[in-house]
C-alpha positions as CSV (number, residue, x, y, z in Angstrom):
1,S,-18.5,-2.1,7.4
2,L,-14.7,-1.8,6.9
3,G,-14.9,1.8,8.2
4,G,-16.8,0.7,11.3
5,L,-14.2,-2.1,11.9
6,L,-11.3,0.4,11.6
7,L,-13.0,2.9,13.9
8,S,-13.7,0.2,16.5
9,Q,-10.1,-0.9,16.2
10,E,-8.8,2.6,16.7
11,R,-11.1,3.2,19.7
12,A,-10.1,-0.1,21.2
13,R,-6.4,0.9,20.9
14,A,-7.1,4.2,22.5
15,H,-9.1,2.8,25.5
16,P,-7.4,1.7,28.7
17,K,-7.1,-2.1,28.8
18,T,-6.5,-5.0,31.2
19,A,-3.9,-7.6,30.3
20,A,-6.6,-9.9,29.0
21,Q,-8.1,-7.1,26.9
22,K,-4.7,-6.3,25.5
23,S,-4.2,-9.9,24.5
24,A,-7.7,-10.1,22.9
25,L,-7.0,-6.9,21.0
26,Q,-3.7,-8.2,19.7
27,K,-5.4,-11.3,18.4
28,A,-8.1,-9.3,16.7
29,E,-5.5,-6.9,15.2
30,N,-3.5,-9.9,13.9
31,A,-6.6,-11.3,12.3
32,I,-7.4,-7.9,10.7
33,Q,-3.9,-7.6,9.4
34,A,-3.9,-11.1,8.0
35,A,-7.1,-10.3,6.1
36,R,-5.7,-7.0,4.9
37,T,-2.6,-8.7,3.6
38,R,-4.3,-11.8,2.1
39,W,-7.0,-9.8,0.3
40,R,-5.1,-6.6,-0.4
41,V,-6.6,-5.7,-3.7
42,N,-10.2,-6.4,-2.5
43,W,-9.5,-4.6,0.8
44,E,-8.4,-1.5,-1.1
45,R,-11.4,-1.6,-3.4
46,K,-13.7,-2.0,-0.5
47,A,-11.9,0.8,1.4
48,Q,-12.3,3.1,-1.7
49,R,-16.1,2.3,-2.1
50,E,-16.7,3.0,1.5
51,F,-14.5,6.1,1.5
52,E,-16.7,7.5,-1.2
53,S,-19.9,6.6,0.7
54,R,-18.7,8.0,4.0
55,L,-17.4,11.1,2.1
56,R,-21.0,11.7,0.8
57,Q,-22.4,11.2,4.3
58,W,-19.9,13.6,5.9
59,G,-20.6,16.1,3.1
60,N,-24.3,15.8,3.7
61,Y,-23.8,16.5,7.4
62,L,-21.7,19.6,6.7
63,N,-24.2,20.9,4.1
64,E,-27.0,20.4,6.7
65,Y,-24.8,22.3,9.1
66,R,-24.3,25.2,6.7
67,E,-28.0,25.5,6.2
68,N,-28.8,25.4,9.9
69,P,-25.6,25.9,12.1
70,G,-27.6,26.4,15.3
71,G,-29.5,23.2,14.8
72,Q,-26.7,21.0,13.5
73,A,-23.7,22.0,15.6
74,A,-24.9,19.9,18.6
75,Y,-24.7,16.7,16.5
76,Y,-21.0,17.2,15.7
77,P,-19.6,14.9,18.5
78,Y,-21.6,12.1,16.9
79,E,-21.2,13.0,13.2
80,V,-17.4,13.5,13.5
81,R,-17.1,9.7,13.6
82,L,-17.5,9.9,9.8
83,R,-14.5,12.2,9.6
84,V,-12.4,9.7,11.6
85,M,-13.5,6.8,9.4
86,L,-12.5,8.8,6.3
87,D,-8.9,9.2,7.7
88,L,-8.8,5.5,8.6
89,L,-10.2,4.4,5.2
90,L,-8.0,6.7,3.2
91,A,-4.9,5.0,4.6
92,D,-6.2,1.7,3.1
93,C,-7.4,3.1,-0.3
94,P,-5.4,2.4,-3.4
95,P,-2.7,5.1,-4.1
96,N,-4.5,6.2,-7.3
97,L,-7.7,7.6,-5.5
98,P,-9.8,9.3,-8.1
99,V,-9.2,13.1,-8.4
100,H,-12.9,13.9,-7.7
101,L,-12.7,12.1,-4.4
102,Q,-9.5,13.8,-3.4
103,E,-11.0,17.2,-4.3
104,M,-14.2,16.6,-2.4
105,Y,-12.2,15.4,0.7
106,N,-10.0,18.5,0.5
107,G,-12.9,20.8,0.0
108,L,-14.8,19.4,3.0
109,N,-11.7,19.8,5.1
110,L,-11.5,23.4,4.1
111,L,-15.1,23.9,5.0
112,L,-14.6,22.2,8.4
113,Q,-11.5,24.3,9.1
114,A,-13.5,27.5,8.4
115,V,-16.2,26.7,10.9
116,F,-14.2,24.8,13.5
117,I,-13.6,26.2,17.0
118,P,-10.7,24.5,18.8
119,G,-11.6,23.3,22.2
120,E,-12.1,20.2,24.3
121,F,-12.0,16.6,23.2
122,V,-15.5,15.7,22.0
123,W,-15.5,12.0,22.8
124,D,-15.2,9.9,26.0
125,E,-12.2,11.2,28.0
126,D,-10.8,7.7,28.2
127,L,-10.1,7.8,24.4
128,R,-8.2,11.1,24.5
129,A,-4.7,9.7,25.1
130,G,-5.0,7.3,22.1
131,M,-6.4,9.9,19.7
132,P,-3.7,12.6,19.6
133,K,-4.6,16.1,18.6
134,S,-1.8,16.1,16.0
135,R,-3.7,13.5,14.0
136,Y,-7.3,13.9,15.1
137,W,-7.4,17.7,15.4
138,Y,-11.1,17.7,14.5
139,L,-11.9,15.8,17.7
140,Y,-10.7,18.7,19.8
141,G,-13.4,21.3,19.4
142,S,-16.8,22.1,18.0
143,L,-18.5,23.9,15.2
144,R,-19.7,27.5,15.3
145,K,-23.3,27.7,16.2
146,G,-24.0,30.8,14.1
147,R,-23.1,32.1,10.7
């Protein structure tokens, strides 16, 4: 999926690399950028379709969390990948994103902020330097385990 590709690219950028890995990453990024440029309209449409799908998945997780905070909070470090994908996909969506998607995205952000407890980075420590708190604040903490 496009979101999976963008997430993998972001994680690869964040992870420490050897010179050979840096070269391979640069080649991959050039190929991705070429596809993005050549197929811009199709890329944007695909980004929007996947954004909507990932938004529903993220909303489903947060709704499950609201119903059972104690049982679902532990899954946050895995499920938050959806939130990262949303940010990455949003950057590639057409500028006229439908209002209902914008409202759902904003509403889920408000819900997340209401139950979020700032804390430690939730993914592999090697990724921390490439995933700054200023952009990925939701990777630096956890969800409340109770109501």
